[in-house]
C-alpha positions, 0 to 999 in steps of 0.5 A, a space after each residue: 057163412 057168417 051173416 049179419 042181418 039188421 032190422 028196425 029202420 023206417 021213417 020217423 018224425 024229428 023227436 021220435 024214436 026207433 030201435 034197430 036190431 042186428 042178429 049174427 048167424 053162422 057156425 064160426 061167428 065170434 067177435 071182439 066187438 059189434 058196432 053200428 055205422 051209418 052213411 048218409 048220401 054224399 058223406 063218409 061212413 061214420 061209426 055211431 056206437 060200439 060195444 066191446 064184449 070184454 067188459 061190455 064197454 061202449 063207444 058213442 060218436 059225439 053226435 049221438 051221445 046221450 040220445 042213442 044206446 047200444 046193447 048186446 045179448 049174453 050170447 054176443 050175437 045180437 046188438 040193438 041200437 035204441 035211438 031217441 030224440 032223432 034229428 033229420 041229420 040222423 037220416 042215413 043207412 045204418 049198418 051193423 058190423 063186427 070185428 074179431 080183434 082189438 084192431 079197428 078192422 071189421 070183418 063182417 057187415 050187414 046189408 044196411 037198413 034205412 033210417 029217415 027222420 023228417 023235420 
């Protein structure tokens, strides 16, 4: 059984930093890409950042570009999200997800970790 487990959320003041981590486990786990999503109360889930293992290409939402950095390990089972210069609007539950093909269909999801940015 594949599991994605996030860690690193918490409460931080505006302008501060947090680093999220996601570890994938399970004998059958493999992925084409791993991503971070977030969902704030009353808002739709948003893809924040993604790393595609082939070529290590990355994607960032315009709202976080220049502030967030996604990185992955060589085993392709761990991704991190370094979040700098956090803003109150970054407050959300952050989810790790993985997809097994170029299609934007995410097969696996973590349970989420809360990030709260106070003003």
